[in-house]
C-alpha positions in Angstrom: -14.3 -59.5 0.7 -12.6 -56.2 0.1 -14.5 -53.6 -1.9 -13.1 -52.8 -5.3 -12.0 -49.2 -5.6 -12.3 -47.5 -8.9 -8.9 -47.1 -10.5 -7.6 -43.5 -10.8 -4.4 -42.3 -12.4 -2.0 -40.2 -10.4 -2.7 -37.3 -12.8 -6.4 -37.4 -12.2 -6.0 -37.6 -8.4 -3.5 -34.7 -8.5 -5.8 -32.6 -10.7 -8.8 -33.2 -8.4 -6.6 -32.0 -5.5 -5.5 -28.9 -7.4 -9.2 -28.2 -8.3 -10.1 -28.4 -4.6 -7.3 -26.0 -3.7 -8.4 -23.6 -6.4 -12.0 -23.7 -5.2 -10.9 -23.1 -1.6 -8.8 -20.1 -2.8 -11.9 -18.7 -4.7 -14.0 -19.1 -1.6 -11.5 -17.3 0.6 -11.2 -14.6 -2.0 -15.0 -14.0 -1.9 -14.8 -13.7 1.9 -11.9 -11.3 1.6 -13.8 -9.1 -0.9 -17.0 -9.1 1.1 -15.0 -8.2 4.2 -13.1 -5.4 2.4 -16.4 -3.9 1.1 -17.8 -4.0 4.7 -14.6 -2.5 5.9 -14.8 0.4 3.5 -18.5 1.0 4.3 -17.8 0.9 8.0 -14.9 3.3 7.6 -17.3 5.9 6.0 -19.8 5.2 8.9 -17.0 5.8 11.4 -16.0 9.1 9.8 -19.7 10.2 10.0 -19.7 9.3 13.7 -16.5 11.2 14.3 -18.0 14.3 12.6 -21.1 14.0 14.7 -19.0 13.7 17.9 -17.2 16.9 17.0 -20.5 18.6 16.3 -22.0 17.4 19.6 -19.0 18.5 21.6 -19.1 21.9 20.0 -22.8 22.2 20.7 -22.1 21.0 24.3 -19.5 23.6 24.8 -21.9 26.3 23.8 -24.7 24.9 26.0 -22.3 24.6 28.9 -21.4 28.3 28.6 -25.0 29.3 28.4 -25.8 27.0 31.4 -23.1 28.7 33.5 -24.4 32.1 32.5 -28.0 31.0 33.4 -26.8 29.7 36.8 -25.1 33.0 37.5 -28.3 34.8 36.6 -30.3 32.4 38.8 -28.0 33.1 41.7 -28.4 36.8 41.2 -32.2 36.5 41.1 -32.1 34.4 44.2 -29.9 36.9 46.0 -32.1 39.9 45.1 -35.4 38.0 44.9 -37.6 40.9 45.9 -36.2 43.1 43.1 -37.7 40.9 40.4 -41.3 40.2 39.4 -42.8 36.8 39.6 -42.8 36.5 35.8 -39.1 37.4 35.6 -38.2 34.9 38.3 -40.1 32.1 36.6 -38.5 32.9 33.3 -35.0 32.8 34.8 -35.8 29.4 36.5 -37.3 27.9 33.3 -34.4 29.1 31.2 -31.8 27.6 33.6 -33.8 24.4 33.8 -34.2 24.1 30.0 -30.5 24.7 29.4 -29.7 22.0 32.0 -32.0 19.5 30.3 -30.5 20.3 26.9 -27.0 19.9 28.3 -27.9 16.6 29.8 -29.4 15.4 26.5 -26.2 16.7 24.7 -24.0 14.7 27.0 -26.1 11.5 26.5 -25.9 12.0 22.7 -22.1 12.4 23.0 -21.9 9.3 25.1 -24.0 7.3 22.5 -21.8 8.5 19.6 -18.6 7.6 21.5 -20.0 4.1 22.3 -20.9 3.7 18.6 -17.4 4.9 17.6 -15.7 2.5 19.9 -17.9 -0.4 18.6 -17.1 0.5 15.0 -13.4 0.7 15.7 -13.5 -2.8 17.3 -15.5 -4.2 14.3 -13.1 -2.5 11.9 -10.1 -4.2 13.7 -11.8 -7.6 13.4 -12.6 -7.0 9.7 -9.0 -6.0 9.0 -7.7 -9.1 10.7 -10.1 -11.2 8.7 -8.9 -9.5 5.4 -5.3 -10.0 6.4 -5.9 -13.7 7.3 -7.8 -14.3 4.1 -4.9 -12.7 2.0 -2.4 -14.7 3.9 -4.4 -17.9 3.3 -4.7 -17.2 -0.4 -1.0 -16.5 -0.5 -0.2 -19.8 1.2 -2.6 -21.7 -1.1 -1.0 -20.1 -4.2 2.4 -21.0 -2.9 1.3 -24.6 -2.1 -0.4 -25.0 -5.5 2.5 -23.6 -7.5 5.0 -25.7 -5.5 3.0 -28.9 -5.8 2.5 -28.4 -9.5 6.2 -27.7 -10.1 7.2 -30.6 -7.9 4.8 -33.0 -9.6 5.8 -32.0 -13.1 9.5 -32.5 -12.3 9.2 -35.4 -9.9 12.2 -37.3 -11.2 14.4 -34.3 -11.2 13.1 -33.1 -7.8 14.3 -36.3 -6.2 17.9 -35.4 -6.7 17.5 -31.8 -5.4 18.7 -30.9 -2.0 16.7 -29.0 0.7 18.4 -25.6 0.1 17.3 -25.7 -3.6 13.7 -26.5 -2.6 13.7 -23.7 0.0 15.0 -21.3 -2.6 12.2 -22.3 -5.1 9.6 -21.8 -2.4 11.0 -18.4 -1.5 10.8 -17.4 -5.2 7.1 -18.4 -5.3 6.4 -16.6 -2.0 8.1 -13.4 -3.4 6.0 -13.6 -6.5 2.8 -13.9 -4.5 3.9 -11.0 -2.2 4.6 -8.9 -5.3 1.1 -9.7 -6.7 -0.4 -8.8 -3.3 1.5 -5.6 -3.1 0.5 -4.7 -6.7 -3.2 -5.4 -5.9 -3.1 -3.2 -2.9 -1.4 -0.4 -4.8 -4.2 -0.6 -7.5 -6.9 -0.8 -4.8 -5.6 2.1 -2.7 -4.6 4.2 -5.7 -6.4 4.1 -9.1 -9.4 2.1 -7.8 -10.1 4.6 -5.1 -9.6 7.5 -7.4 -12.0 6.0 -10.0 -14.6 5.5 -7.2 -14.1 9.1 -6.3 -14.6 10.0 -10.0 -18.0 8.3 -10.0 -19.0 10.2 -6.8 -17.8 13.5 -8.3 -19.7 12.8 -11.5 -23.0 12.4 -9.5 -22.1 15.6 -7.7 -21.6 17.5 -11.0 -25.1 16.4 -12.1 -26.6 17.6 -8.8 -24.7 20.9 -9.0 -25.8 21.5 -12.6 -29.5 20.9 -11.6 -29.4 23.0 -8.5 -26.9 25.8 -9.2 -26.5 26.0 -12.9 -23.7 25.4 -15.4 -20.9 27.7 -14.0 -20.4 25.8 -10.7 -20.8 22.5 -12.6 -17.9 23.5 -14.9 -15.8 24.2 -11.9 -16.5 20.7 -10.6 -15.6 19.3 -14.0 -12.2 21.0 -13.8 -11.6 19.5 -10.4 -12.7 16.1 -11.8 -10.2 16.4 -14.7 -7.4 16.9 -12.2 -8.6 13.8 -10.3 -8.6 11.7 -13.5 -5.1 13.1 -14.4 -3.8 12.0 -11.0 -5.4 8.5 -11.5 -3.7 8.2 -14.9 -0.4 9.3 -13.4 -0.7 6.6 -10.7 -1.6 3.9 -13.3 1.5 4.9 -15.3 3.7 4.7 -12.2 2.5 1.2 -11.4 3.0 0.1 -15.1 6.4 1.7 -15.0 7.4 -0.3 -11.9 6.3 -3.5 -13.6 8.1 -2.9 -16.9 9.3 0.6 -18.1 8.3 0.9 -21.7 11.0 3.4 -22.2 13.6 0.6 -21.8 12.6 -0.8 -25.2 12.2 2.5 -26.9 14.9 4.8 -25.5 17.5 2.4 -23.9 19.0 1.8 -20.5 20.5 5.1 -19.6 17.5 7.4 -20.4 15.2 4.9 -18.7 17.4 4.9 -15.5 17.5 8.7 -15.5 13.7 8.9 -15.8 13.3 6.2 -13.1 15.6 8.1 -10.6 13.6 11.3 -11.3 10.4 9.4 -10.5 11.9 8.0 -7.3 12.8 11.6 -6.2 9.3 12.8 -7.1 7.6 10.1 -5.1 10.0 10.1 -2.1 10.3 13.6 -0.7 13.6 14.3 1.1 15.6 11.7 -1.0 18.2 13.0 -3.4 19.2 10.9 -6.4 22.4 11.4 -8.4 23.1 9.6 -11.7 26.3 9.5 -13.8 27.1 7.7 -17.0 30.8 7.6 -17.9 32.2 6.5 -21.2 30.5 5.7 -24.6 27.0 4.3 -24.0 25.9 1.4 -26.2 22.6 -0.5 -26.6 22.7 -3.9 -25.1 20.6 -7.0 -25.7 17.3 -6.9 -24.0 18.2 -9.4 -21.3 21.2 -7.3 -20.3 19.3 -4.0 -20.1 16.5 -5.6 -18.2 18.8 -7.3 -15.8 20.8 -4.1 -15.1 17.6 -2.0 -14.7 16.2 -4.6 -12.2 19.5 -4.7 -10.3 19.6 -0.9 -9.9 15.9 -0.9 -9.0 16.3 -3.5 -6.3 19.4 -1.8 -4.9 17.6 1.6 -4.7 14.5 -0.1 -3.2 16.6 -1.7 -0.5 18.5 1.6 0.2 15.2 3.4 0.8 13.1 0.7 2.5 15.8 -1.0 4.6 18.6 1.5 4.7 16.5 4.6 5.3 18.9 6.5 2.9 18.5 10.2 2.0 21.2 10.3 -0.7 21.7 7.6 -3.4 24.2 7.7 -6.3 24.1 5.5 -9.3 27.2 5.4 -11.5 27.6 3.5 -14.8 31.2 3.1 -16.2 31.2 1.9 -19.8 34.3 0.0 -20.7 35.4 -1.8 -23.9 33.8 -5.2 -23.0 31.8 -4.6 -19.8 29.8 -2.1 -17.9 30.3 -1.4 -14.2 27.4 -0.2 -12.2 27.8 1.2 -8.6 24.9 2.0 -6.3 26.0 4.0 -3.3 23.8 5.1 -0.4 24.3 6.9 2.9 21.8 4.7 4.8 22.1 2.6 7.9 24.1 -0.2 6.3 24.1 -3.8 7.6 26.3 -6.6 9.0 27.2 -8.6 5.9 27.9 -11.7 8.0 24.3 -11.7 9.3 22.4 -10.5 6.3 24.4 -12.2 3.5 22.7 -15.6 3.8 19.3 -14.3 4.9 18.4 -11.7 2.4 16.2 -12.9 -0.5 16.8 -9.5 -2.2 20.5 -10.1 -2.4 20.0 -13.7 -3.5 17.7 -12.5 -6.3 20.4 -10.0 -7.4 23.0 -12.9 -7.5 20.6 -14.9 -9.6 20.2 -12.0 -12.1 24.0 -11.5 -12.2 24.5 -15.2 -13.0 22.0 -15.0 -15.9 24.2 -12.5 -17.6 27.5 -14.1 -16.4 28.5 -11.0 -14.3 30.0 -10.3 -10.9 28.4 -8.9 -7.8 30.2 -7.1 -4.9 28.9 -5.7 -1.7 30.6 -3.3 0.8 28.5 -2.4 3.8 28.7 -2.2 7.6 26.3 -0.9 10.3 26.1 2.9 10.2 28.3 3.4 7.1 25.9 3.0 4.2 26.1 0.4 1.4 27.9 0.1 -1.9 26.7 -2.4 -4.5 28.9 -3.1 -7.5 27.8 -5.0 -10.6 30.2 -5.9 -13.4 28.3 -7.0 -16.5 30.3 -8.3 -19.4 29.1 -8.0 -23.0 30.4 -9.1 -26.4 32.6 -6.8 -28.3 31.1 -5.0 -31.2 27.6 -4.8 -29.8 
């Protein structure tokens, strides 16, 4: 007789599956964080080892020079043995022998530090691979969870979708997760590291005050303020990349000018040029956001993929539309190859469709790239 299985609704089964996926993600995250902490600690240890190697090599060079001098002196004593007293001969021999022993110990110490350095480097490589694998797994789990949830909630509608639509949805989720990962790394490598340094410097200030008095401590406080100011600048830059607050307060043109100035500041060797022709008007929020993101994506591609050194952004305000042109002197690309493979270009087209605009590209290998966006808006805005 068959055993009776407890009845479960599809919703409960699906929720249990998602809970398992979420738990797995949390476990992997813990492993990633523990590995990252070990990695940072091991990096500091490796730096100490490298400092010790440099010190030992420097000491070894001095010892080697002294040993050579002692050998020359020993050869001189041996050649004119009768010209020296027994005490002088013994002293020369003992000095040469002691220096030789010290040099041998120095070489052994250097060898041990080099072995330790090599071992740490191998362990760091393994840890880094572990962290990268963990991040990749979390990313894949997030993609799978989001995709399953979306697919389950829209099961009836999803049946009628073709494969290309599914692939595009998956790529959107992947891009979101990649952006989250990029942002977490920026925060970890930027403000988080700076704040950790602030804590260390605050301890140093206390120690300086106790040991050397208020004047040196005040100098350390001045340096600490500069570090906090840098951290604040970095946080503001990250926030600006997410959503420039000036877009709501000042409008599109001033925000773009400020953004281009920021790009120039953070990318030495790149020259940005901005022109706004015609009477500027404030557009609805979705238009201004779409235009800003289009320009942002175009500039990002020009720098990251095109290796451009000069980028020009031109806005031409007409009666019922605004034309935006982003021109760069980068490497360009073959439109026949890249057109259907670039997610960035596909994302631009999606944004253009949302505001019922038009998108044109002119590019070829070695000749830079020109992006043109035509964004219509209602009369009388």
